[in-house]
Structures are given as structure tokens and as C-alpha cells.
C-alpha positions in Angstrom: 201.9 54.5 19.4 202.7 57.1 21.8 198.9 57.9 22.9 198.7 54.2 23.6 201.9 54.5 26.0 200.5 57.5 27.8 197.2 55.9 28.2 199.1 52.5 29.5 201.3 54.8 31.9 198.3 56.7 33.5 196.4 53.4 34.1 199.8 52.2 35.7 200.1 55.2 37.7 196.4 55.0 38.8 196.8 51.3 40.0 199.8 52.1 42.1 197.8 55.0 43.6 195.0 52.9 44.4 196.5 50.0 45.6 198.3 52.1 48.2 195.0 53.8 49.0 193.6 50.3 49.7 196.7 48.9 51.9 196.2 52.1 54.0 192.6 51.5 54.2 193.1 47.9 54.9 195.7 49.4 57.9 193.4 51.6 59.0 190.3 48.9 59.4 192.8 46.7 60.7 193.6 49.5 63.8 190.1 50.4 64.4 189.2 46.8 64.6 192.0 46.2 66.9 190.9 49.1 69.4 187.5 48.0 69.2 188.1 44.8 70.2 190.5 45.6 73.7 187.6 48.1 74.4 185.4 44.9 74.1 187.4 42.7 76.1 188.4 45.1 78.4 191.9 44.0 78.6 193.6 45.2 81.7 197.2 44.5 82.1 198.5 41.2 79.9 196.3 39.8 78.0 195.1 36.2 79.5 195.1 33.6 76.6 191.6 34.3 75.7 192.1 37.5 75.4 195.2 36.9 73.1 193.0 34.4 71.1 190.8 37.2 70.1 193.7 39.7 69.8 196.2 37.4 68.0 194.6 38.2 64.3 195.4 41.8 64.8 198.9 41.4 66.0 202.6 40.7 64.6 204.1 37.1 65.4 206.4 38.9 67.4 204.2 40.5 69.7 202.1 37.5 69.9 205.5 35.6 71.2 206.7 38.4 73.8 202.7 38.1 75.1 203.1 34.1 75.7 206.7 34.6 76.7 205.2 37.1 79.3 202.5 35.3 80.6 205.0 32.7 81.7 206.7 35.1 83.5 203.9 36.5 85.1 202.9 32.6 86.1 206.4 32.0 87.4 206.3 35.2 89.5 203.0 34.4 91.0 203.9 31.1 92.1 207.1 32.1 93.5 205.8 35.2 95.4 202.1 34.3 95.7 201.5 37.5 97.9 203.1 40.3 95.6 201.5 41.9 92.5 203.0 40.5 89.5 204.3 42.1 86.8 202.0 43.4 83.6 199.0 42.7 86.6 197.3 46.0 85.8 197.1 48.9 83.6 196.4 49.5 79.7 199.1 47.6 78.2 198.3 48.9 75.0 198.4 52.8 75.3 200.5 55.3 76.8 198.1 56.3 80.2 198.1 53.4 82.8 194.0 53.9 83.1 193.6 53.3 79.6 191.3 55.1 77.1 187.4 55.4 77.6 187.3 55.9 73.7 189.1 56.4 70.7 189.2 57.7 67.3 191.4 56.8 64.1 193.4 59.4 62.9 195.7 60.2 60.1 197.5 57.1 58.2 200.9 57.8 56.6 203.0 55.1 54.6 206.9 54.7 55.5 208.1 52.6 53.3 206.7 49.0 54.0 204.8 50.4 56.8 202.1 52.4 57.5 201.3 54.5 60.8 198.0 54.9 61.7 197.2 57.7 64.5 195.2 56.8 67.5 193.5 59.8 69.3 192.5 58.3 72.8 190.6 59.8 75.4 190.0 58.9 79.1 187.3 60.7 80.9 186.6 59.9 84.5 184.9 62.1 87.0 186.7 65.1 86.9 189.8 63.6 85.0 189.8 64.3 81.5 192.8 63.3 79.2 193.6 63.4 75.5 196.7 61.9 73.3 197.8 60.6 70.1 199.8 57.1 70.0 200.8 55.6 66.9 200.0 52.3 65.6 202.9 50.8 63.5 201.3 48.3 60.6 203.0 45.6 58.6 202.3 43.0 56.3 202.6 39.4 57.2 201.6 37.2 54.9 198.4 38.3 53.4 197.4 40.4 56.0 198.4 43.8 57.9 199.0 43.4 61.5 199.9 46.1 64.3 203.9 45.3 64.6 204.1 48.1 67.4 202.2 51.0 69.1 204.1 54.0 69.9 203.2 55.7 73.2 203.2 59.1 72.3 201.6 60.7 75.7 203.9 63.1 77.6 203.4 62.1 81.3 205.8 60.7 83.9 204.0 57.3 84.6 204.1 55.2 81.1 205.1 51.7 80.7 207.8 53.1 78.3 207.7 54.4 74.7 206.4 51.7 72.7 204.1 48.5 73.2 207.7 46.4 72.3 209.3 48.3 74.9 206.9 47.8 77.6 207.1 43.7 76.4 210.7 43.5 76.7 
């Protein structure tokens, strides 16, 4: 009887570990697909409606709502100030570096309570400029899928749009 209980305990532990590994792999895959999509779409500044439609499956409902709100603010600004540059018109909204990244690589994944943090190693190369840094995508479950609920901007330079994606959108 003790052997049977021990066997079930081991199986239970393996299932829990296996589920955690699978969840981390899902979070990593979502992060990788998100960064590939923003590269394919060449998103600069605030995503437009078509870009947001492509990005929405990767983003939390909070981020999608904030982007839609900011799209309205941007449109109102343009209408009121047609000769001025509107907010969120340029730069890379989804990374620490205004110029954006020319390549990325998915790094380590950590589980923190009900969220996963996925490090993203980013590179910008243009002419003689070469910059490397790490940002961190924070993912949480929304329904049955993992979504990016924030991106922590960890680049260490003066001109970045804040410390996180949520901060940049608020």
C-alpha cells in the first residue's frame, strides 16, 4: 500500500512539474511569436488599427484597451494640431530603445506566482551603432491562453519612454 501511495505521489509531482514546464514553454512561444509579429509588421509608434488587430492575440485586454484609448487621443491631437507631431507617432513602443531592435532572441523564463517573465535579448545595429540590452515580457493567463500583460524596459539610457509598456501607454 505504501509503495502504491509513493508511486501516486511521484506521478503527482511529475505532473505538476510537467505542467509548469509546458506553461513556461507556452509563455516563451507567445513571446517569440509576438516579437516576430512586431518585426514583420514594422510597428513604429502606436500600432494602427490593422497592426493592433494582428497584435491583439498576444496582448492582454488591458494593453489592447490602452492602445485603443491612445489611438483616439492621437487622432484628436492630430485633428486639433494638424501641423504638430502627435504623441506616440514615432519610436518603438515595445522596447527600451527608441530606434527599436534589429534582432531579438528569447532568453530565460521565470515563473513568479501566476505570471511568467520572459527575458528578451534585443539588438540594434545600424552603421557603426551597436546596442544590446534585455527587456522582460511579463505574461499572465487570460482565459485559456498566455498574453503579454507588460514589458519591462530594462535598457539603461536616458531617452526611453518609461520603465514599462504600461507606463508608456498611460
